[in-house]
C-alpha positions in Angstrom: -45.8 -19.2 -37.1 -43.0 -16.7 -37.8 -43.9 -14.6 -34.8 -43.9 -17.6 -32.5 -40.6 -18.8 -33.9 -39.0 -15.4 -33.2 -40.2 -15.2 -29.6 -37.3 -14.4 -27.2 -37.1 -16.6 -24.1 -35.6 -15.7 -20.8 -32.5 -17.9 -20.5 -32.8 -18.1 -16.7 -36.2 -19.9 -17.1 -35.3 -22.5 -19.7 -35.1 -26.2 -18.9 -31.4 -26.4 -19.8 -30.5 -23.3 -17.8 -32.3 -24.7 -14.7 -30.3 -27.9 -15.0 -27.0 -26.0 -15.4 -27.8 -23.8 -12.3 -28.7 -26.8 -10.3 -25.5 -28.7 -11.2 -23.5 -25.5 -10.3 -25.1 -25.3 -6.9 -24.4 -29.0 -6.3 -20.7 -28.6 -7.3 -20.1 -25.5 -5.2 -19.9 -27.3 -1.8 -17.4 -29.7 -3.3 -15.2 -26.9 -4.6 -15.5 -25.1 -1.3 -14.4 -28.3 0.5 -11.5 -28.9 -1.9 -10.3 -25.3 -1.7 -10.6 -25.4 2.1 -8.3 -28.4 2.2 -5.8 -26.8 -0.1 -5.8 -23.5 2.0 -5.4 -25.5 5.2 -2.3 -27.3 3.7 -0.8 -24.1 2.4 -1.5 -22.3 5.7 0.1 -25.1 7.7 3.3 -24.9 5.5 3.4 -21.1 6.0 3.1 -21.4 9.8 5.7 -24.1 10.1 8.2 -22.1 8.0 7.4 -18.9 9.8 8.0 -20.5 13.2 11.2 -22.2 12.0 12.5 -18.8 10.7 11.8 -17.1 14.0 13.6 -19.9 15.9 16.6 -20.1 13.6 19.9 -18.8 14.9 22.4 -19.5 12.1 22.6 -16.9 9.4 22.8 -19.4 6.5 19.7 -21.3 7.8 17.8 -18.0 8.2 18.5 -17.1 4.6 17.3 -20.5 3.3 14.2 -20.3 5.5 13.5 -16.8 4.4 13.5 -17.9 0.7 11.3 -20.8 1.6 9.0 -18.5 3.5 8.6 -16.3 0.4 7.6 -19.3 -1.7 5.2 -20.9 0.7 3.6 -17.5 1.4 3.0 -16.9 -2.3 1.4 -20.3 -2.7 -0.8 -19.7 0.3 -2.1 -16.4 -1.1 -2.7 -18.0 -4.4 -4.9 -20.7 -2.7 -7.0 -18.0 -1.0 -7.3 -16.0 -4.2 -8.4 -19.2 -6.1 -11.0 -19.9 -3.4 -12.6 -16.5 -3.9 -12.9 -16.9 -7.7 -13.9 -20.6 -7.6 -16.3 -20.6 -4.6 -17.4 -17.2 -3.4 -17.9 -15.7 -6.8 -20.1 -18.6 -7.9 -22.1 -18.5 -4.7 -22.7 -14.8 -5.2 -23.6 -15.4 -8.9 -26.0 -18.2 -7.9 -27.5 -16.2 -5.1 -26.5 -18.7 -2.4 -23.9 -16.5 -0.7 -24.4 -15.0 2.8 -23.8 -11.3 3.6 -20.2 -11.9 4.7 -19.4 -13.6 1.3 -21.1 -10.8 -0.7 -19.2 -8.2 1.2 -15.9 -10.1 0.7 -16.4 -10.3 -3.0 -17.3 -6.6 -3.2 -14.1 -5.7 -1.4 -12.1 -8.0 -3.6 -13.3 -6.2 -6.8 -12.6 -2.8 -5.2 -9.0 -3.8 -4.5 -8.6 -5.4 -7.9 -9.7 -2.1 -9.4 -6.6 -0.4 -7.8 -4.4 -2.3 -10.2 -5.3 0.1 -12.9 -4.3 3.2 -11.0 -1.4 2.1 -8.8 0.2 -1.4 -8.7 2.1 -0.9 -5.5 -1.0 0.1 -3.5 -2.9 -2.8 -5.1 -0.1 -5.2 -4.1 -0.2 -4.3 -0.4 -4.0 -3.9 -0.2 -4.6 -7.3 -1.8 -2.2 -9.1 0.6 -3.8 -7.4 3.6 -7.2 -8.4 2.3 -6.3 -12.1 1.6 -4.7 -12.8 5.0 -7.4 -10.8 6.8 -10.1 -13.0 5.1 -8.4 -16.2 6.1 -7.9 -14.8 9.7 -11.7 -14.5 10.0 -11.9 -18.1 8.7 -9.4 -19.3 11.3 -11.3 -17.6 14.1 -14.6 -19.2 13.1 -13.5 -22.7 12.0 -9.9 -23.4 13.1 -9.7 -23.0 16.9 -6.6 -25.3 17.1 -4.4 -22.9 15.1 -5.7 -19.6 16.3 -2.8 -18.8 18.6 -0.2 -19.8 16.0 -1.9 -17.9 13.2 -2.3 -14.7 15.3 1.5 -14.4 15.6 2.0 -14.9 11.8 -1.0 -12.6 10.9 0.0 -9.7 13.2 3.6 -9.8 12.0 2.8 -10.0 8.3 0.0 -7.4 8.6 2.3 -4.9 10.3 4.9 -5.3 7.5 2.2 -4.7 4.9 0.7 -1.7 6.6 4.2 -0.2 7.1 4.9 -0.7 3.4 1.6 0.9 2.4 2.2 4.0 4.6 5.7 4.3 3.1 4.2 4.2 -0.4 1.7 7.0 0.5 4.5 9.0 2.0 6.5 8.7 -1.3 3.4 9.7 -3.3 3.0 12.9 -1.3 6.6 13.9 -2.4 5.6 13.6 -6.0 4.3 16.5 -8.1 0.6 15.9 -7.7 -2.5 18.1 -7.5 -4.1 19.3 -4.3 -7.0 17.0 -5.0 -4.7 14.0 -5.2 -3.0 15.1 -2.0 -6.3 15.3 -0.1 -7.1 11.7 -1.4 -3.7 10.4 -0.1 -4.2 12.2 3.3 -7.6 10.4 3.7 -6.0 7.0 2.7 -3.3 7.6 5.4 -5.9 8.2 8.1 -7.9 5.1 6.8 -4.8 2.9 6.9 -3.8 4.0 10.4 -7.4 3.4 11.6 -7.4 -0.1 10.1 -4.1 -1.1 11.7 -5.0 0.4 15.1 -8.5 -1.2 15.1 -7.6 -4.6 13.7 -3.9 -5.4 14.3 -2.9 -3.5 17.4 -5.4 -5.3 19.8 -3.8 -8.6 18.7 -0.4 -7.3 19.5 -1.6 -6.2 22.9 -2.8 -9.8 23.5 0.4 -11.5 22.3 3.1 -9.2 23.5 4.1 -7.7 26.9 1.9 -4.8 27.8 5.1 -2.9 28.9 6.0 -2.7 25.1 2.8 -0.6 24.5 2.5 1.0 27.9 3.0 4.5 26.5 0.2 4.3 24.0 -2.5 2.5 26.0 -4.2 5.7 27.1 -4.2 7.1 23.6 -5.5 3.8 22.3 -8.4 3.9 24.8 -9.1 7.5 23.8 -9.3 6.4 20.1 -11.4 3.4 21.0 -14.3 5.6 22.1 -14.7 6.7 18.5 -15.3 3.1 17.3 -19.0 3.1 18.1 -21.8 5.5 17.2 -22.2 8.0 14.5 -19.4 10.6 14.2 -19.9 14.2 13.2 -17.2 16.2 11.4 -15.7 17.4 14.7 -15.4 13.8 15.9 -13.7 12.7 12.7 -11.1 15.4 13.0 -10.4 14.6 16.6 -10.1 10.8 15.8 -7.6 11.6 13.0 -5.6 13.8 15.5 -5.4 10.8 17.9 -4.4 8.5 15.0 -1.5 10.9 14.1 -0.4 10.9 17.7 -0.3 7.1 17.8 1.5 7.0 14.4 4.5 9.0 15.9 5.2 6.0 18.1 4.1 3.1 15.9 5.2 4.2 12.4 8.2 6.6 12.9 10.0 5.4 9.8 7.0 4.4 7.6 5.3 7.8 8.1 8.2 10.3 8.3 7.9 13.5 10.3 7.6 15.6 7.2 4.5 13.6 6.1 3.0 13.7 9.6 3.5 17.5 9.6 1.5 17.8 6.4 -1.3 15.7 7.9 -1.4 18.0 11.0 -1.6 21.1 8.7 -4.5 19.5 6.9 -6.3 18.9 10.2 -5.7 22.5 11.2 -7.2 23.7 7.9 -10.2 21.4 8.5 -10.9 22.6 12.0 -10.5 26.3 11.0 -13.1 25.8 8.3 -15.4 23.9 10.7 -15.2 26.9 13.2 -16.2 29.5 10.6 -18.8 27.4 8.9 -20.6 26.3 12.0 -23.6 28.5 12.9 -24.4 26.7 16.2 -22.5 28.4 19.1 -22.1 25.2 21.1 -20.6 23.3 18.1 -18.3 26.2 17.3 -17.0 26.2 20.9 -16.4 22.5 20.6 -14.5 22.9 17.4 -12.5 25.8 19.0 -11.5 23.5 21.9 -10.4 20.9 19.3 -8.3 23.5 17.5 -6.4 24.3 20.7 -5.7 20.6 21.2 -4.4 20.2 17.6 -2.2 23.2 17.9 -0.7 21.8 21.1 -0.2 18.3 19.5 1.3 19.8 16.4 3.7 22.2 18.2 4.6 20.3 21.4 4.7 16.7 20.1 5.7 17.1 16.5 7.6 20.3 15.8 9.6 19.9 19.1 11.2 16.8 17.6 11.9 18.4 14.2 15.7 18.6 13.5 15.9 19.9 9.9 14.2 23.2 9.0 14.2 24.5 5.5 14.4 28.1 6.7 16.5 29.1 9.7 14.0 32.0 10.4 11.2 29.4 10.9 13.4 27.5 13.4 14.1 30.7 15.4 10.5 31.7 15.4 9.5 28.2 16.7 12.2 28.4 19.4 10.6 31.6 20.7 7.2 30.0 20.6 8.4 26.9 22.5 10.2 29.0 25.1 6.9 30.9 25.7 5.1 27.6 25.9 7.4 26.3 28.6 6.8 29.5 30.6 3.1 29.0 30.3 3.4 25.4 31.4 4.9 26.6 34.8 1.4 28.0 35.6 -0.3 24.7 35.4 0.3 23.7 39.0 0.1 27.3 40.4 -3.1 28.7 38.7 -4.8 26.2 36.3 -7.4 28.8 35.0 -4.7 31.3 34.2 -2.6 28.5 32.6 -5.6 27.7 30.3 -6.1 31.3 29.4 -2.4 32.1 28.7 -2.1 28.9 26.6 -5.1 29.9 24.5 -3.7 33.4 24.0 -0.3 32.0 22.9 -1.8 29.4 20.5 -4.2 31.9 18.9 -1.6 34.5 18.4 0.7 31.9 16.8 -1.9 30.6 14.4 -3.2 34.2 13.7 0.3 35.1 12.5 0.2 32.2 10.1 -3.2 32.8 8.6 -2.9 36.6 8.5 -0.3 36.3 5.8 -3.2 35.4 3.5 -5.9 37.5 5.1 -8.1 37.7 2.0 -8.5 33.9 2.0 -8.8 33.4 5.8 -10.5 36.7 6.8 -13.3 34.8 8.6 -11.0 32.9 10.9 -8.8 36.0 11.4 -11.9 37.8 12.6 -12.7 34.9 14.9 -9.2 34.9 16.4 -9.3 38.6 17.0 -12.6 38.4 18.7 -11.3 35.6 20.9 -8.2 37.6 21.9 -10.5 40.5 22.8 -12.6 38.1 25.0 -9.4 36.9 26.7 -8.2 40.5 27.3 -5.2 40.1 25.0 -6.4 42.6 22.4 -8.5 45.8 22.5 -11.3 46.3 20.0 -11.5 49.9 18.6 -15.1 50.5 17.8 -16.3 52.1 14.6 -13.0 51.2 12.9 -13.4 47.4 12.2 -15.9 46.0 9.7 -17.0 42.4 9.2 -15.3 42.1 5.8 -11.9 42.2 7.6 -10.8 45.7 6.4 -10.3 48.9 8.5 -11.5 52.4 7.6 -11.3 55.7 9.4 -14.9 56.7 9.7 -14.3 60.0 11.5 -11.9 61.3 8.9 -14.3 60.4 6.1 -17.1 62.4 7.7 -14.8 65.3 8.4 -13.7 65.4 4.7 -17.3 65.3 3.6 -18.2 68.3 5.8 -15.2 70.3 4.4 -16.3 69.6 0.9 -19.9 70.9 1.6 -18.5 74.1 3.2 -16.3 74.7 0.2 -19.3 74.4 -2.2 
């Protein structure tokens, strides 16, 4: 009798538990319906206020509408947040949620976790997540307000993404470890990819194509990386394109000094890829990417740099850029010679940078020297260069050994 009385029952199988679960499942559709009505009302208020604010001409009226917009926007976000906790969470817990709802809740908890490590990032990420979630809901279930909502969504998302990038830029200026910097670089690339993948196409649709005419080709180039599995070379190239787009879309949110650090990271990544790759075809592909990144970094970024910490660096770059312009003149006359001279110029420039720390970068230094030999810009002296990146005078060593033997 004692053994039977102490038996532990699985609470999920008890009669009362089954009744509770059944009631919860019955109540969920009601809560979903109620929350949907509340969200629709709050969304309608936000859209009306947003449109009135955009059409307002008087400054006093704009200020009043701006304050109202802040209030209605906050209430709208609260309604979506409540819907997640009241409806989606219970559906996932009761195993009645679909894959979209399960993924939505997973992302919600990942964003909530950011609150412990950085409130500012959490604030921006959560707003992006909430309005993005409702945007998907509008696309699927609210066809009458799609056009109105797209204008609001694209505007608010752009503001939030700019704020997030500015936050990352400020973080890079702090005294943080190399590991933390690498993490922030990755977050910058991820944020740029999210904006360009999800928000920029909506802006193309809503605004005059002339506004974005300059970046259409770069966007199409980026878009080819949106399908299929990417290798390390593809990821670096995609990030290079993202940085190029950022110079036109986020000039103030992602300052030149931060973009410069991101380009330097890409150069380090592609150098490592070159020396670590054993397959010749992949190494040549990585080398071609290196040439492109060096050109992007020097021609598109450093050429716009006004303030230099060291005057000597500025003078050195001016010499490089003058040489680059001379090489550019060959483009229409002799394209093959143009490609060759450009490679020589870029490799010599990068070699001068990495050679200052030859012990660390001896592999890429050796690769660069071999490339310059192939291009006819450097002569290799046989029996004097070893694979470890050091030079020794073999003939003299042999001669000294012979003299010692004769002396004995």
